[in-house]
N, C-alpha and C positions, 0 to 999 in steps of 0.2 A: 471803554476805549477800544478802538480797532487795533489790528496788528500794525507794528511799525513798518515804515516804508524805507526801501533802499533806493538811494539816488546815485547813479553811476555817471561819473564824469568821463564822457566818451567823445568829446568834440575836438580833441587834439588833432593836429595835422600829421603827427608822427614824422616830422621832417628828418630827424636823426635816424629813424628806423628804416625809412625808404619805402614803406608801404603802409597800408591801413592795419596797424597791429591789433586794433580792437577786434578784428575778425580773423586774425591769423591763428592757425592751429598749433597747439602745444601738447595736447593730451594724446593718448594712444589712438583715439578715433577722430583726431582733428579738433578736439575740444579747445575752445578759447580760454584765456584766463578768466574772462567774464563768466563763462559757463561754471567754472569752479566757485567763483564768488556767489553766483545765484544759487547753486546747489547748496552751499553752506548756509546762505541766507534763508532758504526755504526750510531746511531742517532746524534752523535756529528759531524760526517762528515769524519771519517777515511775511507780509501779505501782499506787497506790491513792489514792483521795480519800475523806476523811472529812468530812462536813458536820456541824458542830455547830449545832444548831437548837433552837428551842422546839418542843415536841411538836405544838402546833396548826399548825405550818408543814409538817408531814411530808407530807401529801397533795399540797400545792402543789409542794413541792420534788421529790417523786418524779415527778409528772407532767411537771415541767420538765426533769429531768435523767436519769432512769433509762433510758429507751428510747434516747435519743441517745448515751449513753455506753456502752451495752451492747456488750461485745466490745472496747472501746477501753481501759478502765481499770476496776479494781474499785471499786465504790461502796459506802460504808457511811454510816450516820447515828448520831449521838450526841446525846443530849438534855441541854440545860442547863435545870435547873429549880431549885426552892426546897428540895429535899430535902437537908438537911444531914447526915442520918444516914449516907448512903453515904460521907461523909467523916469519920465517927467523931464527929460532933457531935450529942449527944442533946438537941436542943431545936428548937423551931419559932420562926422570926422572920418577922413579917409584912413584906413588901417589895413595892414595885410593880415593881422591876427585879431581875434576877439579880445576882450578886456580882462581875461584871467579867470581863475577858478571861482572867486566869490561872485563875479558877474555870471558865470555859468550856473551857479546855484540859484541866483535870483531868477534865472530863466525858467526854473521848475516850479515857480510859485503857484501857478494855477493847477498843478497836478499833486500838490502836497497839502493835506489837511490835518496832519497829526504829527507826532514825533517821528523823526526820520534820521537816517544816517547817510553820510556822504563818503564815497570811496572813489579811488582812481580805477579806470578800466584796465590798466596795464600792470596792476600790482596784485600779487597773490598774498592774501592775508592769513588764511587758515581758519578752521572752524571755531577754535577757541575765541578768536576775536569777534566773530559774528554772534556767537552765543552770548558772550558777556555784554555786547552792545545791545542785543535784543532784550536781554533781561533789564538792562538799565533803562532803555526807552519805554519798556512796558510798565516798570514799577517805580522809577525814581524821577524821570525827566519831567520838568515843568519849565516855565519861562524864566525861572531864577536858577535852575539847575540843569546844566547841559554837560557835555563830556567830550573827551577825545581818547582814542585808544593809545596807550603808552607801550610801545614795543621796546624790548631791550636792544640797545645799540648793537651788541654782539650778535644778535639774531638778524641784523639787517645789513651786515657788511658784505663786501665783495672781495674775493681773492684776486681780482683782476684789475684793480685800480682804485681811484679815489671815488668817494661818494659825498653827497651833501645831505645833511639831516637837520631837522628842526629839533634841537636839544631842549628838553623841557626842564624848567626849574619847578619843582613840586613842593608845595607847602606841607607842613606836618599833618594837615588834615587830608592830604592827598589830592589837592586841587592845583590847577595850573597857575603859577605865578607869572611865568613868561615862557615864550618859545623863542630861542635864538638860533637863527640859521647859521650853521657851521659848514663851511666848504672845505675841500681837501682833507677829508677824514680817511685814514687808511691804516693798515697794519704796518707797524714800524719794523720791517723785516731785517733792517740793518742791526738792530739791537735786540729785538725780542718779537718773534712771530705773533705772539698773542697780545702784544701791547698795542692799544689803539691810540692814535694821535691825530690832531688836526693842526694845520699850519695857519698862522696868522701873522702877517707882516714879517715873514721869514723865520718865525720862531715856532718850534714844536711845542704843543701843549697836550698832555695826556688826558684821555677821557676814559672813565670806567666802563667796562663792558656791559654793566647793568644799568647804565644811564638810560632814562626813559626818553624816547624820541617819537616825534609825530610823523606818521607816514600818510597823512591826509585821510584819516579815518575818524570822522567827527560824528557826534550825536547831538542833534538840534531839535528844537521845536520851531513851529512857523514864526515865532518871534524874531528869529534870525533874519527873516525877509524884511521886516520892518526896519531893523537896525541897518542892514546893508543898503536898503533903499534911501535911508537918510544920509549915509556916508558916501554913496556912489557919486551924486552930483558934484560934491566938493572934490572928490578924487579926479573926476573928469575935468573940472575947472582948472585944477592944479597941474594935471599931467596930460592934457589934451594935445599938447605939441610934441610929446614924446611917443613915437610910434611903438616903442618897446615896453612902455609902462603897462603893468598889469595889477588889477585889483585882486589880491590873493585872499583866500579864505582866512588864514591866521590873523589878518588885520582886524577882522570883525570880532572874533572872541577876545582878542587883545584889548580892543576898544571897550567891550562890554565889561571885562574884568576891571580895567582901570577906572571906569566910571560907575562901578558898583551895580551894574545892571544884572549880572549873573555870575555864578562861579562855574568852573569847568572841571569836572572830576577827571583825573587822569587814571583811566582803567588799566591796570597792569595785565599784560598778556605774555604768555610764554611762547606764542606762535612764532614760527620762523618765517619772516617775510622774504619774498624775492620778487624781482620785477624785471621788466625788459625796456631798455632805453635804446640800445643799439642792436643791429641785426646779429652781431656777434654774441649777444646774450642768449639768443634763442636755444642753442643746444644745451646750455646750462640749465635753463628753465625746464626744457623737456626732460632732462635727466632727473631734476628735482621732483617733477610730477611723477615720473615713472617710479621713483623710489617710494613716494607716498602711496601709489596704487599697489605696488608690490607688498608694502607693509600693511595693507588693508584699510588705510585711512579713507580711500575713495574707491568706488567701484571702477572697473575698467571702462565701462561705458556709463556716462552720467545720466543721459536722458534717452 
């Protein structure tokens, strides 16, 4: 078996950020968040990175990554677009945005021939997460056994407002039973700075800081493409008239678990996640990376 593959979801429009945050600089020498993910992936044992992008981003991405990664890791690009025919759907549907993260993963099918992991381009996950995922993909993954990285909720919170997280229900065997999207999660500063709550129908509900949450860090085999390809035409048929509908990654593992096709191991990690959604997040991310560099977690210059 070859080295596992890293698939990076980088086709987003970054409408809330105001610019192409995939190539924005956050490290001491202008390193992108993707640079840190790839640096961690290389030292964890990944052998190839596939960027899923929109075609109009290709030149910018190649200029940013091809030369610096040459000789360090194999690089490939896959395009997420509006062509439904390559997924067996003989129709055209006008949309402003592509069809979501599971649709993006399907777009990488021709570049992936073995166990792989999927991450977001704008999320900082930490080395521990990449190492544990690489070990799983190299030693445990098969078409019946896949995975997701389970971050501790307390390590993914923001001091500056609400977050949304996929809260995992984990079986006693350590497998995903379900992932429930919780919105309006925040520190309840009125009562206890360390108490984490989410609001639902106007009611506050407490969540434990060590609850496992999904940050879109998944471990798959190419079997996932077959299942997604079966599900996608029905999704388009049912949601084609809704321009905001999106075919999200968790719907595919959820379908596989419910139908007994595979289990998904929730791999625990102590890594502290941080990410960037709004331009106001940038100085916070820069400060976090600077601290990791100062602590010796990363070299000052990555590549």
